C-alpha positions, 0 to 999 in steps of 0.5 A, spaced: 347 257 759 349 254 753 345 252 747 345 244 745 343 242 738 343 236 734 346 237 727 347 232 721 353 234 716 359 232 713 365 231 718 372 235 716 378 235 719 376 230 725 381 230 731 376 226 735 381 220 738 387 224 741 387 232 742 392 236 739 395 243 739 394 247 733 399 252 735 405 251 739 404 253 746 396 252 745 392 247 750 391 240 746 384 239 744 379 235 741 376 238 734 372 237 728 369 242 723 362 240 720 360 242 713 352 244 712 349 246 706 347 253 706 340 251 704 340 246 709 334 248 714 339 246 720 343 253 718 337 257 721 337 253 728 345 254 728 344 261 727 338 262 732 343 258 737 348 263 736 344 269 736 341 267 743 348 266 746 350 273 743 344 276 747 346 272 753 354 274 753 354 280 750 348 284 752 351 291 750 353 289 743 357 284 740 365 286 740 368 288 733 373 283 734 369 277 736 369 271 733 363 266 731 364 259 730 359 258 724 363 261 718 363 261 710 368 256 707 371 258 700 373 251 699 366 249 699 362 255 697 355 252 698 357 250 705 357 253 712 363 250 716 361 250 724 368 249 728 367 245 734 372 243 739 373 240 746 378 240 752 383 234 753 380 232 759 373 232 756 373 227 750 367 227 746 363 220 745 364 217 738 359 212 736 356 208 730 349 209 729 344 206 730 345 203 737 350 208 739 356 203 740 363 206 741 367 206 734 371 200 734 374 201 726 377 208 726 377 208 719 370 210 719 372 216 722 374 220 716 374 227 713 368 226 708 364 222 712 356 223 714 355 224 721 350 226 727 353 231 731 351 234 738 354 241 739 353 246 745 353 253 742 356 258 748 359 265 748 366 266 751 368 273 754 375 274 756 380 280 756 383 278 749 378 273 746 371 274 745 366 270 741 361 264 740 364 258 740 362 251 738 363 245 743 363 238 741 359 233 745 358 227 741 359 224 734 355 219 731 357 215 725 352 213 720 357 209 715 355 213 709 359 218 705 357 225 705 355 228 698 362 231 697 366 224 697 372 223 701 375 230 703 382 226 705 383 224 698 385 217 701 382 211 696 378 205 699 381 199 700 378 196 694 381 201 690 388 200 693 388 193 692 385 193 685 391 190 681 393 185 686 391 178 686 386 179 680 385 184 674 386 191 675 380 195 676 379 202 673 379 207 679 373 210 681 373 218 679 372 222 685 374 217 690 381 219 691 384 218 684 386 224 680 382 223 674 383 227 667 378 225 663 380 229 657 386 232 660 386 240 660 392 243 657 398 244 661 402 250 660 408 250 657 407 242 654 406 242 647 401 238 643 401 231 642 403 229 635 403 223 631 409 223 627 409 219 620 413 212 620 421 214 617 423 209 612 428 204 614 428 206 621 428 200 626 422 198 630 422 202 637 425 198 643 420 195 648 417 201 652 421 202 658 419 201 665 416 207 669 416 208 677 410 211 680 411 215 686 408 216 693 404 222 690 400 217 685 397 214 691 398 207 690 395 207 683 399 204 677 401 207 670 395 203 667 390 205 672 392 213 670 392 212 663 385 209 663 383 215 666 386 219 661 392 221 663 399 221 659 406 219 661 408 226 660 402 229 665 404 224 670 411 225 670 410 233 670 405 232 676 410 228 680 406 222 680 411 218 676 419 218 675 421 218 667 426 212 665 432 212 669 428 214 675 431 221 675 426 226 677 425 232 671 425 239 673 420 243 670 
C-alpha cells in the first residue's frame, strides 16, 4: 500500500498540463521534481515513507540496482530532489491556494515556484526495473516564489517591458537577468585601459548601434551596462552583435 504524504517545496521541471516522454518510445507521463532543503523536517517524513515501502516491497532486502525517488541534486547542494510522475491517463490536480481552485493562469506554474504537493510513495518490483517511486497526485500553487528564485531564467513581465512606454528600469539581480556586478575576468580578454588623448586627433564618431541577440533575454544594452557588463563581455558571451551585425568567433 502506497504511503501518501503532503510536502511543501520548490517546483522544478514541471510538466503538469501535458504528458511527455523523456526518451523516444517511453510512455508519456506528467511529472514534476520537488526541491526540499536538506535541513527541512519534511525530509524525515519522506525518508520514513521510503523505508516503509522498501520493507513492504522488498522484504528480503533492497536490490543493488534499485532506484529511489529521493536524490541529492549537485546543482543545488543544500537541497534534496524528490522526483515524481503520473501516467498520461491520470493527470494530477493543479490548483491555486487557498481555495483549491483549478489554475487558470499557467504562467504561475513555473520552475522555482513554491507549492504544496500531494505525493504517493510506492515500491515497484519488475523484472528489470525495481525501486521506490514518487507519484504526483496534486499540486497547490501558493503564488509565492521559492527561496531559489526562478529556475527557468525567464524574466517577469515587468522586467520584459521595463523600457517600453516609460523609463528603463534596472533589471533585478537574480530574477532572470545575468548580473555582472564587478565583472570577473574573462580568460583571454585584456584588461581595459584608458588611452591618453592624441593631439590633433579628430573627435570620435558617434557610438555605433549595437544589436542584442536572443541570448540577452529581451534586455537592452543599457540595462546590462547598469549591471556592470561591458560591450566586450556582451559580445563575447553572444548577447550582443558587434557593429555591422557580424558575430565574432572567439
